N, C-alpha and C positions, 0 to 999 in steps of 0.2 A: 345499532348492530347492522342495519342495512348498508351503512357507509363502509364498514369493515368488509362486508361480503362483496359489495361492489368493487372496492379496491383490490381485493384478493382475486376476484374473477378477471378484472382488467389486467393484472399482473400475470396471471396464468395464460390469458389469451396472448398477451405480448410475448411471453417465453415460448408458448407453443408455436407461434407464428415464425419465430426466429430458429427453431430447431434445438437440437440437444446442445449444440455449442453455446448458444445463447444462455442456457441453464447453467453451464460451467462458468461462463463469464459473470453471471449474476452472483453465484456463490463466491467467486474470487473477488468481486466488487465489495460484497458485504464484508469479507475478511479484510480486505485492504482498508476499508473505512473503519472497521473495528480497531485496526492497528493505528491509523491516523488519529482517531479519537483518543486511544490510549496514550499515544505520544503527546498529543495537546493536553491532556490532563496531567501528564508527567511534568511538562514544562510550565504549566500554570500553578500546579499544587506541590509536586514532590521534589522538584530539583533543588529548591532552596535548602530543604532539609538534608539532601545528599551532600551538598556543598558545606553546609554547616557542620555536619558530621566530620567531614575531612578537616575542616579548620580546627574543630575541637580536639581531634585526635593529634593534630600537629602541634597545637598549643599546649597540650598536656605532656608532650615530650620535652625533657630538659635539655637534651643534646640536640642542636641544630646544625652543628658543623662537621661532624664525622662523615665518613663514607657511608656508614650504616644509616645515619640520619638522612642523607641524600637518597639512598635506596628506599627508605620508608616513605620519604615525600614523593618519590616517583610512583611508588605503589598507590598511595592515596590518590594522586592525580589520575592514575590509570584507572583505578577502580570508578572514580567519578566519571571519567571519560566513557568507560565501557557502559555505565548505567545511562548515560545521556545519548549514547549512539545505539541502544538496544532497539531492535526491529527495524533500524534504518535500512539494512541490506535487504530484509524481506520486502519492505515497501517498495524499494527500488526494483526488486525482481517482479513483483506483481505489476508495477507500472510498465515494466518491459515486456511481460509475457502477455497481458491482456490485448494488445493490438495484434499480436501474432495469432491469438486465438480468434480474434475477429476475422483475420485473413483465412484461417481454417474454416470458419463459418461460411465465408464467401466461396471458397472451394467447394465445400459440401453442398451449398445451395445451389450452385451451378451444375454439380453432378446430378442433383435432383431434377433440375430443369431438363438436362439432357436425358435422363432416365424416363422422364415423362413423355418427352418428344418421341424417344425410342419405343416405348411401350404403346402409346396411343397411335403412333403413326402420323400424327398431325400436330398442330400447334394449338392445343387446348388452352385458351387464355386463362381460364380459372386455375388450372393446374400450374401453368407457367408462373402465374402471379404468386402462388405459394412458394415456388422455388426461388423467384426473385426476392420475396420477402425473407426467405432463409438465407439468401446471400447477403442482403444489405443490412439487416437488423444486427447480426453479430458484429459486423465491421464497425457500425455506428457505436454500438455499445462498448466494444473494445477500445475505440479511440477515445470515447467520452471518459471512460474509466481511467485510461492512461493519462490523458491531459488533465483530469481533475486531480490526479495524484502527483504530477510533476512538481507543481509549485510546493507541495509539502515536502517532498524529498529535499528540495533546495533549502527550504526554511529549517528543517530539522538538522541538516548538515551545518548550516551556519550557526544555528543555536549551540550545537555541540562544540564547534570550533571556538566560538567566543567564550563559552562558559568554561572550557578547558584552559584557554589562555588566561582568563580572569582568575581562576583557582590557582594556576601556576604562579601568577604574579602575587597573589595573597599569602601563598605558603612560602614565605622567604626563607632562604638558607643563610645561616650565619648570623 
């Protein structure tokens, strides 16, 4: 139990030293990684069943040549594509927003430094260090979150494109 308390206190001290913007970045980071883990689980466990369901529905259909059959095939492919691309746009948005929030943290930290200088009338090193911490930690956290999510946005888009093309080839018309 001591380890958990120690870890909690360390995280709390880190977030407090970065200011309120760092707290928002932390929440968005947990949300982003929750979505990334969900997509990873989808690709490792559920996608095969989604594609199999579309193949079974197409195989159960007796007509594969009419316009209606083509429209039904397109719908099956579209449904599978939508399932494979679920949350990709949200992940991309979070990857784009977190560095901007980091810059907001930089601005609020610098405002804090200037406020300390104006109120104390001098350059109190301890108070200025707190402002500098509020300026740099959110920037670092925002960039780290963004960079860590970029590769997953690329992978998930590629997986969706390849899976859609493969399913389209497997559901033959005529």
